[in-house]
Residue, then its C-alpha position, 0 to 999 in steps of 0.5 A: m500500500s502507498g499514500e497518506t494514511t487516513v485515521l477515521v476517529a469513530t466516537p460518540l463524543w466530539p466537541l461540536a457546536h452544541n456541546p463544545r466541551a464534549g471529548v475535547f481530549l479526543l480532538r487534541q489527540a487527533l490534532r497531534l496525529a495530524r501534525r505527524g502526517l496522518r489524515c484524521e477525520a472524526l466520525v461522530l455517532r449520533p442517534a438519527p433525529p425523529a421523522f421531520p413532523g415529530r421534530l418540530l414538536r420537540r423542544s430539544w430539537w429546536v435547542y439543538q438546531y439553535k446551538i448548531l447555528f449560533g453556538p460557539p464553534p469548537e476549536g478545529g482543524i479536523p474534518v467532522r462527519v456526523v454519522p446518524f444511526e437508527g435507534t438509541v442507547a436506551p436500556g433494552e435496545d442494542p444500538v450496535p448493529a445499527m451503528g455498525r451499518a451506519l459506520a460501514r457507509a461512512t468508512g467504506g472507500g477512499p484512497g490509501p491505507r485506512v484505519v478506524y480508531a474507535q473510542w470506547l470498546w462499547t459502542a464505537g469499537a463494537a460498531a467498527i468491528l461490524a463495519r469491518e465485515e463489510t468494508g475490510v477497514p482495520v480497527a484500533a479500539m481504545a478502552r477508556g473506562g466506562e465500558l470496563n469499570p464495574s460501577e459505571w453505567p455502560s458496563t452494567r448493561p447486559d449487552c456491554l461486556p459481551w460486545c467489549a469481549r468481542v472487540l478485544r478478541e477481534a480488533d486489529a489493535p486493542l488499546a487501553n489508556c492505562r494499565h488498570l484498564a488493560g488489566l480489566a480487559g485481560d480479565l474479561e477476554p484472556s486472549v488479549r493479554g500480552r496483545i493490548d497496548v497502553v497509550y496514555n492521553g498525556c497532558d500538555g505541561t506547556v498549557f497546564r502549568p503554574a501561574a506566572d503571577r498566582e496572587s494576581l490571578r487569585r485576586s482576579l478570581g475573587i479569592p481573598s488574601g489568606g483564603r484557601v481553595a480545594l477544587m474538584v473538576g469533572e462530573v459531580t457524582a458519587r462515582k467521583g467520590v463527591p459524597e466522601i468529599l462532602e462528608a470529609w469537608r464537614g469535619f475539615r471546615r470546622t477548624r479551617p474556615e478560611w477554606r472553600l470547596l469548588l465542585v466544577g462540573h455537571l451535577p447529573e445525580a439528584a441525590v448528590r445535587r441535594e447534598v451539594l445544595a445542603a452544603a452551600g452554606d459551609g463554603v461549598e460552591a458548585p458553579g456547574p461546567v465552566p469554559p476550559d480557560r476558566v478551568r485552567a485558571l482555577l487549577q492555577a489558583a487552587d491550593l489542593y485538588l481532590q479526586p477520591s474516585r471510586s471508579e476511574g480510568l486515567p482521569n484527565a482532570a487529575m493529570e491537568a491538576m498535577a501538571t499545574g503543580l497542585p497537590v492531589v488527593g486521589g482514590d487508591a483505585c483504578g488508573i489514578r494509582e498510575l499517576i500518584d506516588h503516595g507520599r511523594s507526589g500526592w496522597l492515595v486514599p481508599p475509595g469510599d473512606a471519608a475519614a482517610l480523605l479528611a486525614a489527607m486534607e488535614e495533612a495538606a492544609g497543616d503542612p503547606a510547604g510539604a504540600a507544595r513539594r508534592g505538587e512540584e513532584a506531581r508536575r515532574t511526574i506528568l512532564e516525564r511520564f505522561d508527555p502527550e507528544r511522546e504518546a502521539d508518536r507511539l500512537a501514530g506509528l501504531l495506527r500506520r502499521v495497522a492501516e498498512r497491514g490491513a484487517r486480521p482474519a475473521v475471528p469467530a464471535a463467541g457470545g454477545g455479538 
C-alpha cells in the first residue's frame, strides 16, 4: 500500500457546536496525529433525529438546531462527519448493529491505507468491528473506562461486556489508556493479554502549568488574601467520590474556615445535587461546567485538588491538576494509582473512606510547604511520564502499521455479538 494514511476517529463524543466541551481530549489527540502526517477525520455517532413532523414538536430539537447555528464553534482543524444511526442507547435496545451499518457507509472507500480508531470498546469499537465485515477497514479500539469499570453505567448493561469481549478478541489493535484498564480487559477476554497496548492521553505541561503571577490571578478570581481553595473538576457524582468529599469537608471546615470547596462540573445525580445544595452554606460552591480557560485558571489558583474516585480510568482532570503543580488527593483505585506516588507526589486514599480523605486534607492544609513539594513532584511526574507528544508518536506509528497491514482474519464471535 502507498499514500497518506487516513485515521477515521469513530466516537460518540466530539466537541461540536452544541456541546463544545464534549471529548475535547479526543480532538487534541487527533490534532497531534495530524501534525505527524496522518489524515484524521472524526466520525461522530449520533442517534438519527425523529421523522421531520415529530421534530418540530420537540423542544430539544429546536435547542439543538439553535446551538448548531449560533453556538460557539469548537476549536478545529479536523474534518467532522456526523454519522446518524437508527435507534438509541436506551436500556433494552442494542444500538450496535445499527451503528455498525451506519459506520460501514461512512468508512467504506477512499484512497490509501485506512484505519478506524474507535473510542470506547462499547459502542464505537463494537460498531467498527461490524463495519469491518463489510468494508475490510482495520480497527484500533481504545478502552477508556466506562465500558470496563464495574460501577459505571455502560458496563452494567447486559449487552456491554459481551460486545467489549468481542472487540478485544477481534480488533486489529486493542488499546487501553492505562494499565488498570488493560488489566480489566485481560480479565474479561484472556486472549488479549500480552496483545493490548497502553497509550496514555498525556497532558500538555506547556498549557497546564503554574501561574506566572498566582496572587494576581487569585485576586482576579475573587479569592481573598489568606483564603484557601480545594477544587474538584469533572462530573459531580458519587462515582467521583463527591459524597466522601462532602462528608470529609464537614469535619475539615470546622477548624479551617478560611477554606472553600469548588465542585466544577455537571451535577447529573439528584441525590448528590441535594447534598451539594445542603452544603452551600459551609463554603461549598458548585458553579456547574465552566469554559476550559476558566478551568485552567482555577487549577492555577487552587491550593489542593481532590479526586477520591471510586471508579476511574486515567482521569484527565487529575493529570491537568498535577501538571499545574497542585497537590492531589486521589482514590487508591483504578488508573489514578498510575499517576500518584503516595507520599511523594500526592496522597492515595481508599475509595469510599471519608475519614482517610479528611486525614489527607488535614495533612495538606497543616503542612503547606510539604504540600507544595508534592505538587512540584506531581508536575515532574506528568512532564516525564505522561508527555502527550511522546504518546502521539507511539500512537501514530501504531495506527500506520495497522492501516498498512490491513484487517486480521475473521475471528469467530463467541457470545454477545
